[in-house]
C-alpha positions in Angstrom: 0.0 0.0 0.0 2.8 2.4 0.8 4.7 1.6 -2.4 1.4 2.0 -4.4 0.9 5.5 -2.8 4.5 6.5 -3.5 4.2 5.2 -7.1 1.1 7.3 -7.7 2.9 10.3 -6.3 5.9 9.8 -8.5 4.0 9.0 -11.7 1.7 12.0 -11.2 4.7 14.3 -11.8 5.2 12.9 -15.4 1.6 12.6 -16.8 0.7 16.3 -17.2 0.7 15.9 -20.9 -2.5 13.9 -20.8 -4.3 17.2 -20.7 -2.6 18.3 -23.9 -3.1 15.5 -26.4 -4.8 18.0 -28.9 -2.1 20.7 -28.8 0.1 19.2 -31.5 2.7 17.3 -29.6 4.7 14.8 -31.6 3.5 11.2 -31.7 6.3 10.1 -29.4 5.2 12.6 -26.8 1.6 11.5 -27.0 2.6 7.9 -26.6 4.8 8.6 -23.6 2.1 10.4 -21.8 -0.5 7.8 -22.8 1.5 4.9 -21.4 2.6 6.8 -18.3 -1.0 7.8 -17.5 -2.3 4.2 -18.1 0.5 2.9 -15.8 -1.0 4.8 -12.9 -3.9 2.4 -13.1 -1.6 -0.3 -11.7 -0.8 1.2 -8.2 -4.3 2.7 -8.1 -5.7 -0.9 -8.6 -3.5 -2.0 -5.8 -5.0 0.6 -3.5 -8.6 -0.3 -4.5 -8.0 -4.1 -3.9 -6.3 -3.3 -0.7 -9.4 -1.4 0.6 -11.6 -4.3 -0.6 -9.4 -6.9 1.0 -9.5 -4.9 4.3 -13.3 -5.2 4.3 -13.3 -8.8 3.0 -14.9 -11.1 5.6 -14.8 -8.3 8.1 -17.4 -7.9 10.8 -18.7 -4.7 9.3 -21.7 -2.6 10.5 -23.2 -0.2 8.1 -23.5 3.1 10.0 -23.3 6.3 8.0 -19.4 6.6 8.0 -19.1 3.1 6.6 -21.8 3.8 3.9 -19.9 6.9 2.7 -16.7 5.0 2.7 -18.2 2.3 0.5 -19.8 4.9 -1.7 -16.5 6.6 -2.1 -14.8 3.3 -3.1 -17.5 2.4 -5.7 -17.8 5.8 -7.3 -14.1 6.6 -7.3 -13.6 3.3 -9.1 -16.0 4.4 -11.8 -14.1 7.6 -12.1 -10.9 5.7 -12.4 -12.2 3.6 -15.3 -13.4 6.6 -17.2 -9.9 8.1 -16.6 -8.4 5.1 -18.1 -10.5 5.6 -21.2 -9.4 9.2 -21.5 -5.7 8.1 -21.2 -5.9 6.5 -24.7 -4.7 9.2 -27.0 -7.1 8.8 -30.0 -10.1 8.4 -27.7 -9.1 11.5 -25.7 -8.7 13.5 -29.0 -12.3 12.7 -29.8 -13.6 13.3 -26.3 -11.4 16.2 -25.4 -13.3 19.2 -24.0 -16.6 17.3 -23.9 -18.9 16.5 -21.1 -17.3 13.0 -20.8 -14.4 14.8 -19.2 -16.7 16.7 -16.8 -18.3 13.4 -15.8 -14.9 11.8 -15.2 -13.4 14.4 -13.0 -16.6 14.8 -10.9 -16.6 11.0 -10.3 -13.0 11.3 -9.2 -13.1 14.6 -7.2 -16.6 14.7 -5.7 -16.8 11.0 -4.8 -13.0 10.7 -4.1 -12.8 13.8 -1.9 -16.3 14.9 -0.8 -17.6 11.4 0.1 -14.4 10.7 2.1 -14.8 14.0 3.9 -18.4 13.1 4.8 -17.3 9.7 6.1 -14.7 11.4 8.3 -17.1 14.1 9.5 -19.7 11.5 10.6 -17.0 9.3 12.2 -15.5 12.2 14.2 -18.7 14.2 15.1 -19.0 12.3 18.5 -15.4 13.1 19.3 -15.7 16.7 18.3 -19.1 17.5 19.9 -19.7 14.9 22.6 -23.1 14.2 21.0 -24.2 11.5 18.6 -25.7 12.5 15.3 -29.1 11.3 14.1 -28.3 8.0 12.3 -31.5 8.0 10.3 -30.9 11.4 8.9 -27.3 10.5 8.2 -28.3 7.6 6.1 -30.9 9.8 4.4 -28.1 12.2 3.5 -26.0 9.3 2.1 -28.7 7.8 -0.1 -29.9 11.2 -1.4 -26.2 12.1 -2.1 -25.5 8.9 -4.0 -28.7 8.9 -6.0 -28.5 12.6 -6.8 -24.8 12.4 -7.7 -25.3 9.6 -10.1 -28.4 11.1 -11.7 -26.4 14.4 -12.1 -23.1 13.1 -13.5 -23.6 9.7 -15.1 -25.7 11.1 -18.0 -22.8 13.4 -18.8 -20.9 10.5 -20.1 -23.5 10.1 -22.7 -23.5 13.8 -23.5 -19.8 13.7 -24.0 -20.0 10.7 -26.2 -22.6 12.5 -28.3 -20.3 15.4 -28.7 -21.6 18.1 -26.3 -18.7 20.5 -25.6 -17.8 21.9 -22.2 -17.8 25.6 -21.2 -20.7 26.7 -23.4 -23.7 29.0 -22.3 -26.2 27.0 -24.3 -26.4 23.6 -26.1 -28.1 22.0 -29.1 -31.6 20.6 -28.7 -30.5 17.0 -29.0 -28.7 17.3 -25.7 -31.7 18.6 -23.8 -33.0 15.3 -22.3 -29.8 14.2 -20.6 -29.2 17.7 -19.4 -32.6 17.7 -17.8 -31.8 14.5 -16.0 -28.4 16.0 -14.9 -30.2 19.1 -13.6 -32.7 17.0 -11.6 -29.8 15.0 -10.0 -27.9 18.2 -9.2 -30.9 19.6 -7.3 -31.3 16.3 -5.4 -27.6 16.3 -4.6 -27.7 20.0 -3.5 -30.7 19.4 -1.3 -29.0 16.5 0.4 -26.3 18.8 1.6 -29.0 20.9 3.4 -29.8 17.6 5.2 -26.2 17.3 6.1 -26.1 20.8 7.5 -29.1 20.1 9.6 -27.6 16.9 10.9 -24.4 18.7 12.0 -26.2 21.6 13.6 -28.7 19.3 15.4 -25.8 17.1 16.6 -24.0 20.1 18.0 -27.0 21.6 19.7 -29.2 18.8 21.0 -27.9 15.4 20.0 -27.9 12.6 22.6 -24.7 12.3 24.6 -22.1 10.1 22.9 -20.5 7.1 24.5 -16.7 7.3 25.1 -16.3 4.8 22.3 -19.4 4.9 20.0 -17.7 2.8 17.3 -16.9 -0.9 17.6 -13.2 -1.3 16.9 -12.3 2.3 17.6 -9.1 1.5 19.4 -6.7 4.2 18.4 -5.3 6.7 20.9 -8.0 9.4 20.5 -10.8 7.0 21.2 -9.1 5.0 24.0 -7.4 7.9 25.9 -9.7 10.9 25.5 -13.2 11.8 26.5 -15.9 13.0 24.2 -15.7 15.8 23.4 -11.9 16.0 23.3 -10.4 18.6 25.7 -8.6 21.6 24.5 -5.2 20.2 25.6 -5.6 16.9 24.0 -2.9 14.9 25.9 -1.7 16.4 29.2 0.5 13.4 29.6 2.3 11.5 26.9 0.1 8.5 25.9 1.6 5.0 25.9 1.9 3.7 22.3 2.1 -0.1 22.0 
């Protein structure tokens, strides 16, 4: 896992040209950046399978943090597959600056970053506030986010394949139906973040008091040596690390 992370970090410095397949680089340059970009799929696959293997035959419970973690894993993988498609030079030349690219980077960035942040927030809310969030509303937030996200961004793959360009104020009539679905999904996804805001505020102001260790298996230092909420001076004495 460490080597995979390091490999991604190193390879990411030499793939910048995959944004520039259409600028007139020589064929050798296009081939180098295509192969280097596709090579990133190998350590990324190692990370994906490592996360899956970590969960395999585990005694998992599906509270909101775990749901967002699994949602991140599934949606990020979809974004990785579409990135592998765009790494192929002749395909990228066709799809360059279309909505296929928009769909790709939203699946990578929104699910890869935002869903992971949501998982972390729900996991840490008891430690931050001393209160437990409303589990039912947390799961509602998850399902609205997943459904709205996919309705918003998955149709954009089809729009890109049909040739709809990015960064335009208006679009041709043949793109209207998928854009309508994308707009509906965007409103659902946006509304779900209002649910998230309510969950956080309700947790801070009036949530039921959290147990010292609300999560099974939470055995790291902050869960085993600190009360909920954590004090201002986190560790007044140096904790024992075994």
